[in-house]
C-alpha positions in Angstrom: 29.7 121.6 106.2 29.4 125.3 107.1 32.5 127.4 106.3 32.4 130.5 108.5 34.4 133.4 107.1 35.6 136.3 109.4 38.0 139.1 108.8 39.9 140.7 111.6 42.4 143.5 112.1 43.6 144.2 115.6 40.3 142.9 116.8 41.4 140.1 119.2 39.1 141.4 122.0 36.1 141.2 119.7 37.1 137.8 118.4 37.4 136.3 121.9 33.8 137.5 122.7 32.6 136.2 119.3 34.2 132.8 119.9 32.6 132.5 123.4 29.1 132.9 121.9 29.7 131.3 118.4 31.0 127.9 119.4 27.9 127.0 121.6 25.7 128.2 118.7 27.5 125.7 116.4 27.0 122.7 118.6 25.8 119.7 116.5 26.8 121.4 113.2 29.7 120.4 111.0 31.8 123.5 110.5 35.2 125.1 109.9 35.8 128.7 111.0 38.2 130.6 108.9 39.6 133.7 110.5 41.7 135.9 108.1 43.9 138.1 110.2 45.1 141.2 108.3 48.5 141.8 109.8 47.3 142.5 113.3 49.8 143.5 116.0 47.7 142.2 119.0 48.7 138.6 118.9 45.5 137.5 117.1 47.3 134.8 115.1 49.2 133.3 118.0 46.2 133.2 120.3 43.4 132.2 117.9 45.6 129.4 116.5 45.2 127.7 119.9 41.4 127.6 119.7 41.0 124.1 118.1 41.2 122.1 114.9 37.9 123.5 113.6 39.3 127.0 113.6 41.8 127.9 110.8 43.6 131.1 111.2 45.0 132.7 108.0 47.9 135.1 108.6 47.7 137.7 105.9 50.5 140.3 105.8 48.5 143.5 105.7 45.1 145.2 105.9 45.0 146.4 102.3 42.3 144.1 101.0 38.7 145.3 101.1 35.9 143.3 102.5 35.0 141.6 99.2 38.6 140.7 98.5 39.1 139.3 101.9 36.0 137.2 101.8 36.8 135.8 98.3 40.3 135.0 99.6 38.8 133.0 102.5 36.4 131.2 100.1 39.3 130.2 97.9 41.2 129.0 101.0 38.2 127.0 102.2 37.7 125.3 98.8 34.1 124.2 99.6 32.0 121.8 97.7 29.0 123.3 95.9 26.5 122.0 98.5 28.5 123.4 101.5 27.3 126.5 103.2 29.2 129.8 103.6 28.5 132.0 106.6 29.9 135.6 106.3 30.4 136.7 109.9 31.7 140.0 111.2 33.9 139.9 114.3 31.8 142.5 116.2 28.9 140.0 116.6 27.6 138.2 119.7 25.2 135.3 119.5 22.7 135.2 122.4 21.3 131.7 121.9 22.0 128.3 120.3 19.2 128.5 117.8 20.0 131.5 115.5 22.4 129.8 113.1 20.3 126.6 113.0 17.2 128.6 112.2 19.0 130.3 109.3 20.4 127.0 108.0 16.9 125.4 108.2 15.5 128.0 105.8 18.1 127.5 103.0 18.3 123.8 103.6 14.6 123.2 103.1 14.0 125.5 100.1 16.0 125.2 96.9 14.7 128.6 95.8 16.5 130.4 98.6 20.0 131.8 97.8 20.7 134.0 100.8 19.6 134.1 104.4 20.2 137.2 106.6 19.5 137.7 110.3 17.7 140.0 112.8 20.5 142.0 114.4 20.2 144.1 117.5 22.4 146.8 118.9 24.5 145.4 121.8 22.8 145.0 125.1 19.5 146.3 123.8 16.3 145.3 122.0 16.8 148.0 119.3 17.0 146.8 115.7 20.3 147.3 113.9 19.1 145.2 110.9 15.7 143.8 109.9 16.3 143.5 106.2 17.2 146.1 103.5 14.7 148.2 101.7 15.3 150.6 98.7 14.3 154.1 99.6 11.8 155.8 97.2 13.2 159.3 97.6 17.0 158.6 97.9 16.9 155.7 95.6 19.4 153.8 97.7 19.4 150.8 100.0 18.7 151.3 103.7 18.3 149.2 106.7 14.6 148.6 107.3 13.4 149.8 110.7 16.9 150.7 111.9 16.9 151.8 115.5 13.3 150.8 116.1 12.5 148.6 119.1 12.2 145.0 118.0 8.8 143.5 118.1 6.7 140.5 116.8 6.8 141.9 113.3 10.7 142.0 113.3 10.7 138.3 114.3 8.8 137.3 111.1 10.7 135.8 108.2 10.4 138.0 105.2 11.7 138.2 101.6 13.9 141.3 100.7 16.0 142.2 97.8 19.1 142.3 100.1 20.3 141.8 103.7 23.5 142.8 105.5 26.7 140.8 105.1 27.4 141.1 108.8 25.7 137.7 109.3 24.9 136.2 105.9 24.4 132.6 104.9 24.5 131.2 101.4 25.6 128.1 99.5 29.1 127.8 98.0 27.5 127.1 94.6 25.8 130.5 94.7 28.8 132.3 96.2 31.1 131.4 93.4 28.5 132.3 90.7 27.6 135.7 92.2 30.5 137.5 90.5 33.0 135.9 88.1 34.7 139.0 86.7 37.0 140.2 89.5 40.5 141.3 88.6 41.9 138.9 91.2 40.4 136.0 89.3 38.6 134.8 92.4 34.8 134.4 92.2 32.3 135.7 94.8 31.7 139.2 96.0 32.4 142.1 93.7 35.8 143.4 94.5 35.3 146.8 92.9 33.3 148.0 96.0 36.0 149.5 98.2 34.0 149.7 101.5 30.2 149.7 101.5 27.5 148.0 99.5 29.4 144.9 98.5 26.9 142.8 100.4 24.0 144.6 98.6 25.6 143.9 95.3 26.1 140.3 96.3 22.5 139.8 97.3 21.2 141.6 94.2 23.3 139.3 92.0 22.0 136.2 93.6 18.4 137.4 93.4 18.4 138.8 89.9 21.1 136.9 88.1 20.7 133.5 89.8 16.9 133.9 90.4 17.1 133.0 94.1 15.3 134.4 97.0 16.9 136.6 99.7 15.3 135.8 103.0 15.6 137.7 106.3 15.3 135.3 109.3 13.5 137.0 112.2 14.1 134.0 114.5 17.6 135.1 115.5 18.9 136.8 118.6 22.2 138.4 117.7 24.0 141.6 118.8 26.0 143.5 116.2 28.1 146.5 117.1 27.9 147.9 113.5 30.9 149.4 111.7 33.5 148.4 114.3 36.1 148.1 111.6 35.2 151.5 110.2 35.8 153.2 113.5 39.3 151.8 113.5 40.0 152.7 109.9 37.8 155.8 109.0 39.7 156.4 105.8 37.3 154.0 104.2 34.7 156.7 104.2 36.6 158.4 101.4 35.4 155.6 99.1 31.7 156.2 99.7 31.1 158.2 96.5 32.9 155.6 94.5 30.8 152.8 96.0 27.5 154.7 95.5 28.3 155.3 91.8 29.4 151.7 91.3 26.3 150.3 92.9 24.0 152.5 90.9 25.7 151.8 87.7 25.3 148.1 88.2 21.8 147.9 89.7 19.8 151.1 89.7 17.6 150.0 86.8 17.1 146.5 88.1 16.3 147.0 91.8 12.8 147.8 93.0 12.1 150.9 95.1 10.1 149.0 97.8 10.3 151.2 100.9 6.6 152.1 101.0 5.5 148.6 100.4 7.2 147.4 103.6 6.2 150.5 105.6 2.5 150.2 104.7 2.1 146.5 105.3 3.7 144.6 108.2 2.9 141.3 106.4 4.3 142.3 103.0 6.6 139.6 101.5 6.3 137.3 104.5 8.2 134.1 104.0 6.6 130.9 105.4 
């Protein structure tokens, strides 16, 4: 079973587009799609609740939870078994084929050493890379999207191992999700809730890689559009938490992550995953 977790706040227009592309991409898979609506005023709950028995709409009263808190809340509502899969999925995503999710599942399903699978993401209606894995910059000593805004090519379509991938489209197992962080104030396991806006996905991947000793794999065989930061455009106040998030991430991981930017830039075959 794949439990898909999506957060939404006044994003019905995006959810409708996502649904139209997601459901065909899920054909043949056993799934439940959990949509946590954060107090929207655009009739999201009423409309999305008519989309079928495999779609569970959770009406939350407000938009005060951060991304990690929202995802952990969904995970708790899903109550998955350890061998079930969890797909974190932003609402500003469009699937352009029926193979992307299946290709991601195949990686984690066939290798017990894999803990997270990310996806090649393109800017909408383009062949420009939005995400092709996450590297750690040698000068800035911070995570950055690898090859962001480059034109996608054959190298971007290769599966590669990274230390982290974006949480916009991220697949893991329930067993790993609940072990990634067990010290949240809410008492719920999963993503670290101290991150207010950014880097919670980076923290999650680093925990699964370094604490659980599992691989983080970028799947290049995906064809997915991602608007990027659609929720931030609606709620720009989140930018006020950037310094807090940088400090939190560095305090937790700066002496454990590897500054690997140059390794990926110098060798297009570095860390290939076969």
